[in-house]
Structures are given as C-alpha cells and as structure tokens.
C-alpha positions in Angstrom: 7.6 8.3 -8.5 9.3 5.0 -7.5 10.5 2.5 -10.2 9.7 -0.7 -8.2 6.2 -1.9 -7.4 4.9 -1.5 -3.8 3.0 -4.6 -2.9 1.5 -5.5 0.5 -0.3 -8.9 0.9 -3.9 -8.8 2.3 -4.6 -10.0 5.9 -7.7 -10.1 8.0 -7.2 -6.5 9.1 -5.1 -4.9 6.2 -5.9 -4.5 2.5 -4.0 -5.9 -0.5 -2.0 -3.1 -1.8 -0.5 -3.4 -5.4 0.8 0.0 -6.8 3.2 -0.1 -9.7 5.1 2.8 -11.3 3.1 2.5 -14.6 -0.1 4.0 -12.8 -1.8 0.7 -12.0 -3.1 0.9 -8.5 -5.0 -1.7 -6.6 -6.2 -1.3 -3.0 -8.6 -4.1 -2.0 -10.0 -5.5 1.4 -10.6 -4.2 5.0 -8.5 -1.5 6.4 -8.5 -1.8 10.1 -4.8 -2.0 11.0 -3.8 -1.5 14.8 -1.7 1.4 13.9 -2.9 3.1 10.6 0.0 5.7 10.5 2.5 2.9 10.7 0.8 0.7 8.3 0.4 3.4 5.5 3.4 5.5 6.0 5.6 3.2 3.6 3.0 3.6 1.0 2.9 7.5 1.2 6.7 7.5 1.2 6.5 5.3 -2.0 4.2 7.6 -3.7 6.3 10.6 -2.9 9.5 9.2 -4.6 
C-alpha cells in the first residue's frame, strides 16, 4: 500500500476521499462524476501500491 495519504476534496458531484496508509478510510458525499472511471482510477492505483 502507498505511504502517502490519498485525498480528494469534495465537490457538488464528487465525494470527499481521504484514505491514509494507516487504514483510515473516509468516503463521503455524492458520487456522480462525469467520467467515473477517470475519477476513481487514481484511487484504485493508490490502493494497489
């Protein structure tokens, strides 16, 4: 897993994402991005590290 946190600020169409390498995960808000794959790809790559 990655050593740096993965943080994305919440917008009107995307959720707050706050994942840290200590196992604390927060995903909060609406998730209706225009391109779901493009929005979530960096998160999945971070989780795969």
